[in-house]
C-alpha positions in Angstrom: 50.0 21.3 -53.9 49.3 22.6 -50.4 47.7 19.3 -49.7 51.1 17.7 -50.0 53.2 20.5 -48.5 55.1 18.3 -46.0 56.0 15.8 -48.8 57.2 18.6 -51.0 59.3 20.1 -48.3 60.9 16.7 -47.4 61.6 16.0 -51.1 63.5 19.3 -51.3 65.4 18.5 -48.2 66.2 15.0 -49.4 67.7 16.3 -52.6 70.5 17.8 -50.5 71.7 14.4 -49.6 70.0 11.7 -51.8 70.5 11.8 -55.6 67.2 12.9 -57.0 65.6 12.9 -53.6 64.3 9.4 -53.9 65.9 5.9 -53.4 64.6 4.5 -56.7 64.1 6.3 -60.0 60.6 4.8 -60.4 59.4 6.8 -57.4 60.2 10.2 -59.0 57.3 9.7 -61.5 54.5 10.1 -58.9 52.3 13.2 -59.5 52.0 15.8 -58.2 54.9 14.8 -56.0 56.6 11.7 -54.5 54.8 11.0 -51.2 56.6 10.7 -47.8 55.0 8.1 -45.5 54.4 8.5 -41.8 53.2 4.9 -41.2 51.3 2.1 -42.9 49.0 -0.6 -41.7 46.9 -3.2 -43.5 45.8 -1.9 -46.9 46.4 1.7 -45.9 49.2 4.3 -45.8 49.3 7.6 -43.8 51.5 10.3 -45.3 53.4 13.1 -43.5 50.5 15.5 -44.3 48.2 13.1 -42.4 46.2 12.0 -45.4 45.2 8.3 -45.5 45.3 6.2 -48.7 44.2 2.8 -49.7 47.4 1.3 -51.2 47.3 -0.6 -54.5 51.0 0.0 -55.2 52.0 -2.2 -52.3 55.7 -1.2 -52.6 55.6 -2.2 -56.3 54.4 -5.7 -55.5 56.1 -7.2 -52.4 53.4 -6.5 -49.7 51.1 -9.5 -50.4 50.1 -9.5 -46.7 49.6 -5.7 -46.6 51.5 -3.4 -44.3 52.6 -4.4 -40.8 50.9 -7.7 -40.7 50.9 -8.8 -37.0 51.9 -12.5 -37.5 54.6 -11.5 -40.0 56.0 -8.8 -37.7 56.0 -11.2 -34.8 58.1 -13.7 -36.6 60.5 -11.0 -37.8 60.9 -9.7 -34.3 61.6 -13.2 -33.0 64.3 -13.6 -35.7 65.9 -10.3 -34.9 66.5 -11.4 -31.3 68.9 -14.1 -32.7 70.8 -11.6 -34.8 70.0 -10.4 -38.3 72.8 -11.8 -40.4 75.8 -14.0 -39.7 77.8 -14.6 -42.8 77.4 -18.2 -41.8 74.7 -20.8 -42.3 71.6 -21.2 -40.2 68.4 -23.3 -39.9 66.3 -20.7 -41.7 68.1 -21.3 -45.0 67.4 -25.0 -44.8 63.7 -24.6 -43.8 63.0 -22.0 -46.5 64.8 -24.0 -49.1 62.9 -27.1 -48.1 59.5 -25.3 -48.3 60.3 -23.8 -51.7 61.2 -27.2 -53.2 57.9 -28.5 -51.7 55.7 -25.8 -53.2 57.3 -24.9 -56.5 56.8 -27.7 -59.0 60.0 -27.0 -60.9 62.2 -26.6 -57.9 64.7 -29.3 -57.1 67.2 -26.9 -55.5 67.2 -23.1 -54.8 69.8 -20.4 -54.4 69.0 -17.2 -52.4 69.8 -13.6 -53.3 68.5 -10.2 -52.4 66.6 -8.8 -55.4 64.8 -9.9 -58.5 67.6 -8.3 -60.6 70.2 -10.4 -58.8 68.1 -13.6 -59.3 67.9 -12.9 -63.0 71.7 -12.3 -63.2 72.3 -15.7 -61.6 69.8 -17.6 -63.7 71.3 -16.2 -66.9 74.8 -17.1 -65.7 73.7 -20.6 -64.9 72.2 -21.0 -68.3 75.3 -19.9 -70.1 77.5 -22.1 -68.0 75.2 -25.1 -68.4 74.8 -24.9 -72.2 78.2 -23.4 -73.1 76.4 -20.8 -75.3 76.2 -17.1 -74.9 73.0 -15.6 -76.4 69.7 -15.0 -74.5 66.3 -14.5 -76.0 64.0 -12.0 -74.3 60.8 -10.2 -75.3 59.6 -6.7 -76.0 57.9 -5.2 -73.0 59.1 -7.7 -70.4 61.1 -6.5 -67.5 63.9 -8.5 -65.9 65.6 -6.1 -63.7 68.1 -3.4 -64.4 71.5 -5.2 -64.8 73.5 -4.2 -67.8 73.2 -7.5 -69.6 69.3 -7.6 -69.7 68.0 -4.0 -69.3 66.7 -2.6 -72.5 64.6 0.5 -73.2 61.2 0.0 -71.5 58.3 2.1 -72.5 56.6 2.9 -69.3 55.7 6.2 -67.5 57.7 4.9 -64.6 60.9 5.0 -66.6 62.8 7.9 -68.1 62.8 6.2 -71.5 59.0 6.4 -71.6 57.7 5.9 -75.1 61.1 4.8 -76.5 60.3 1.5 -78.2 62.6 -0.5 -80.4 61.5 -1.6 -83.8 61.8 -5.3 -84.5 65.2 -6.1 -86.0 66.7 -2.8 -85.0 69.7 -2.2 -82.8 68.7 -2.9 -79.2 68.6 0.3 -77.2 70.0 0.5 -73.7 67.7 1.0 -70.8 69.7 3.9 -69.3 72.6 6.2 -70.0 75.9 4.8 -68.7 75.0 1.3 -69.9 77.5 -0.2 -72.4 76.0 -1.1 -75.7 78.3 -4.1 -75.7 76.5 -5.5 -72.6 73.5 -6.2 -74.8 75.3 -7.8 -77.7 74.3 -11.3 -76.7 70.5 -10.4 -76.5 68.0 -11.4 -79.1 64.8 -9.4 -78.7 61.5 -10.9 -80.0 57.8 -10.1 -80.0 56.0 -12.1 -77.3 53.0 -14.3 -78.1 54.3 -14.9 -81.6 55.1 -18.6 -81.9 56.3 -18.3 -85.5 58.9 -15.7 -84.7 60.0 -17.8 -81.7 60.3 -21.0 -83.7 62.2 -19.3 -86.5 64.7 -17.7 -84.2 65.3 -20.7 -82.0 65.8 -23.0 -85.1 68.2 -20.6 -86.7 70.3 -19.8 -83.6 69.8 -23.0 -81.6 73.6 -23.5 -81.2 74.1 -20.0 -79.9 71.2 -19.6 -77.5 71.7 -20.4 -73.9 68.3 -19.3 -72.5 64.9 -18.0 -73.3 63.7 -15.7 -70.4 60.1 -14.7 -70.2 57.5 -13.4 -67.8 54.7 -16.0 -67.8 52.2 -13.1 -67.8 53.2 -9.8 -69.3 52.5 -8.0 -66.0 54.5 -4.8 -66.5 53.0 -4.2 -69.9 49.2 -4.6 -69.7 48.9 -7.9 -67.6 48.7 -9.7 -71.0 48.2 -13.4 -70.8 50.0 -15.9 -73.1 47.9 -17.0 -76.1 46.6 -20.6 -75.9 49.5 -23.0 -76.6 52.2 -20.3 -76.8 54.0 -21.2 -73.5 53.6 -24.9 -74.3 55.3 -24.3 -77.7 58.1 -22.4 -76.0 58.7 -25.3 -73.6 58.6 -27.8 -76.5 61.1 -25.8 -78.6 63.6 -25.0 -75.8 63.6 -28.7 -74.7 64.2 -29.8 -78.3 67.2 -27.5 -78.8 68.7 -27.9 -75.3 68.0 -24.3 -74.4 67.3 -23.3 -70.7 63.8 -22.0 -70.2 63.7 -19.4 -67.5 60.4 -18.1 -66.2 60.8 -14.7 -64.5 58.2 -15.1 -61.7 59.4 -12.2 -59.6 55.9 -10.7 -59.9 53.7 -13.8 -60.5 55.4 -16.0 -57.9 53.3 -16.2 -54.7 50.6 -14.1 -56.4 49.0 -16.6 -58.8 49.3 -19.3 -56.1 52.0 -20.7 -53.9 53.4 -22.6 -56.8 53.4 -19.5 -59.0 52.3 -19.2 -62.6 54.1 -22.4 -63.7 51.9 -24.4 -61.3 48.8 -22.6 -62.5 49.6 -23.1 -66.1 50.9 -26.7 -65.6 54.3 -26.1 -67.4 57.7 -26.8 -65.9 60.5 -24.3 -66.8 64.1 -25.3 -66.2 64.6 -22.3 -63.8 62.4 -19.7 -62.2 63.3 -16.5 -60.6 61.2 -15.4 -57.6 61.2 -12.4 -55.3 58.9 -9.5 -54.4 55.9 -11.1 -52.6 58.0 -14.1 -51.4 59.2 -12.2 -48.3 56.4 -9.7 -47.9 58.6 -6.6 -48.1 61.9 -7.8 -46.8 64.7 -8.1 -49.5 64.8 -11.7 -50.7 64.8 -13.4 -54.0 65.8 -16.8 -55.3 66.5 -18.9 -58.4 64.9 -22.4 -58.3 65.0 -25.2 -60.7 66.6 -28.4 -61.9 69.3 -30.0 -59.8 71.5 -30.6 -63.0 71.7 -26.8 -63.5 71.8 -25.7 -59.9 74.7 -28.1 -59.2 77.0 -25.7 -61.1 76.9 -23.6 -58.0 77.9 -26.4 -55.7 80.7 -27.5 -58.0 82.1 -23.9 -58.1 81.6 -23.7 -61.8 79.3 -20.7 -61.3 80.1 -18.3 -58.5 77.1 -17.2 -56.5 78.0 -14.3 -54.2 76.2 -11.9 -51.9 77.0 -10.7 -48.4 73.4 -10.8 -47.2 72.1 -13.8 -49.2 69.8 -16.0 -47.1 70.2 -13.9 -44.0 68.1 -14.7 -40.9 65.6 -11.8 -41.3 65.0 -12.6 -45.0 64.5 -16.3 -44.5 62.2 -15.7 -41.5 60.2 -13.3 -43.7 59.9 -15.9 -46.5 58.7 -18.6 -44.1 56.2 -16.3 -42.5 54.7 -15.4 -45.9 54.4 -19.0 -46.9 52.9 -19.9 -43.6 50.2 -17.2 -43.9 49.4 -18.0 -47.5 49.2 -21.7 -46.9 46.4 -21.4 -44.2 43.1 -23.0 -45.0 44.4 -24.7 -48.1 45.4 -21.4 -49.7 42.1 -19.5 -49.1 44.0 -16.2 -49.2 44.5 -16.6 -53.0 40.8 -17.1 -53.6 40.0 -14.1 -51.4 42.5 -11.9 -53.2 41.3 -12.9 -56.6 37.7 -12.3 -55.5 38.6 -8.8 -54.3 40.4 -8.0 -57.5 37.5 -9.2 -59.5 35.0 -7.0 -57.6 37.3 -4.1 -58.3 37.9 -4.7 -62.0 34.2 -5.4 -62.6 33.3 -2.2 -60.8 35.9 -0.1 -62.5 34.9 -1.3 -66.0 31.3 -0.5 -65.3 32.0 3.0 -63.9 34.3 4.0 -66.8 31.9 2.7 -69.4 29.0 4.6 -67.8 31.0 7.8 -67.9 31.9 7.3 -71.6 35.6 6.5 -70.9 37.0 3.8 -73.2 39.3 1.5 -71.1 40.6 -2.0 -70.8 41.2 -3.8 -67.6 43.3 -7.0 -67.8 43.3 -9.1 -64.7 45.4 -12.1 -63.7 44.5 -13.3 -60.3 45.1 -10.5 -57.7 47.0 -8.3 -60.3 45.4 -6.2 -62.9 46.4 -3.4 -65.4 44.0 -0.5 -66.2 44.6 1.4 -69.4 42.7 4.0 -71.4 42.6 2.9 -75.0 40.2 2.9 -78.0 40.3 -0.9 -78.3 38.0 -3.5 -76.9 40.9 -5.7 -75.8 44.7 -5.5 -75.3 46.4 -8.8 -76.0 49.7 -7.8 -77.5 52.5 -5.3 -76.8 51.9 -3.3 -80.0 48.3 -2.6 -78.9 49.4 -1.9 -75.3 51.7 0.9 -76.7 48.6 2.7 -78.1 47.2 3.4 -74.7 46.7 7.0 -73.5 49.4 7.0 -70.8 49.0 10.7 -70.2 45.3 10.2 -69.4 46.1 7.4 -67.0 48.7 9.6 -65.3 46.0 12.2 -64.7 43.7 9.5 -63.5 46.3 8.3 -61.0 46.9 11.8 -59.7 43.1 12.4 -59.3 42.8 9.1 -57.5 45.5 10.2 -55.1 43.5 13.3 -54.2 40.6 10.9 -53.4 42.7 8.8 -51.1 43.6 6.0 -53.4 47.3 5.2 -54.1 48.0 3.6 -57.5 51.1 3.2 -59.6 51.4 5.7 -62.5 51.8 3.0 -65.1 48.4 1.3 -64.5 49.5 -1.9 -62.7 47.4 -2.6 -59.5 48.1 -5.1 -56.8 45.7 -6.5 -54.2 46.8 -7.9 -50.9 45.2 -10.1 -48.2 44.5 -6.9 -46.3 42.2 -5.6 -49.0 38.5 -6.4 -48.5 35.0 -5.3 -49.5 35.3 -2.1 -47.5 38.4 -1.0 -49.5 36.7 -2.0 -52.7 33.6 0.2 -52.0 35.8 3.2 -51.0 37.9 2.7 -54.1 34.9 2.5 -56.5 33.4 5.6 -55.0 36.7 7.4 -55.7 36.8 6.0 -59.3 33.2 7.3 -59.8 34.2 10.8 -58.7 37.4 10.9 -60.8 35.7 9.4 -63.9 33.0 12.1 -63.7 35.6 14.9 -63.5 37.5 13.5 -66.4 34.4 13.0 -68.5 33.2 16.5 -67.8 36.6 18.0 -68.7 36.6 16.1 -72.0 33.1 17.1 -73.0 
């Protein structure tokens, strides 16, 4: 622990003033201690104990350009000279709204907010108002923010409810103490990638269901891809029954391409929620979709509130990210995916050589590493069989080797990561794998 002495001391000091000593409950899960940062640049972070790490957490996803990207910072600085927020309208809202409608295939109009949680809240409210129905279908293992009406127990080492899974058909369990059970009464929770269960439920409850909300890729729970035809079936059924289809692209948006997963998969949802990578680390999210649904905001039927919505810094950040990712016909996405593939191929080979059974699921520049006695992980039930304790140890050992990864197994790659970072990371993986293998033998 002496290696992290300054972080440990700062955490104890913070606990005098900040509840739990951290600003988000997720951060408390880091072992051996939550890190305190001195500065960050590119793909690297320097902690207060002067240790440098290659960062694959990337602030839980937003930092698609890495830390302190020069062009990004320059545009933010320029925006700051004009004032950060006005509570009035400005050119940045128009320009970012225009760009989003140009690059997102499903977007006819957009509405800005500050976080992915807020975007999901708005999307669900729009769906209920548009359909006049109240129920929402969501899926086991998907994460849609922490608002009362959508946050269910979520089995992840990042959350205090780790390992607390609901059985199909049982009462839905709240995601946290202090959350009203009544807030979840309009949820229907289904297994994902199960077209029969989806069709049966939508057919039976078609007149009650306002929306189906889904991650297009099950990023938080194993980076599991949809089975062939599943998302197409979901689109077909929701259209048939007049149900609003919402794709939660807070993670996949701006990571699987400028047009997100719905462009990559060639399917048009009615609404998408986007955030995280859209503004490169500045708080910004949005709902985008069909004008017929979005017009409910203009009419005043659905109230859309937020003091800092669409502020000058956030819109400047969004425009800067889009500008950088658009260069050379989107070459950044090809480069990030290539980097991620080098990493995942190398990690699989090293773990296999050292006798460690693992699965690495990759979707573009995002991948999930899990230790599990299966050759593949393609559903949530199998994902829950992973050895999360072994991965937590792996993550801690990687930290000692100068590699920062999230304790739940989800890795992000940014434009700042390159072959140098890949080689350093694989060297660290080799050392850690050998130590774990030796300890288990």
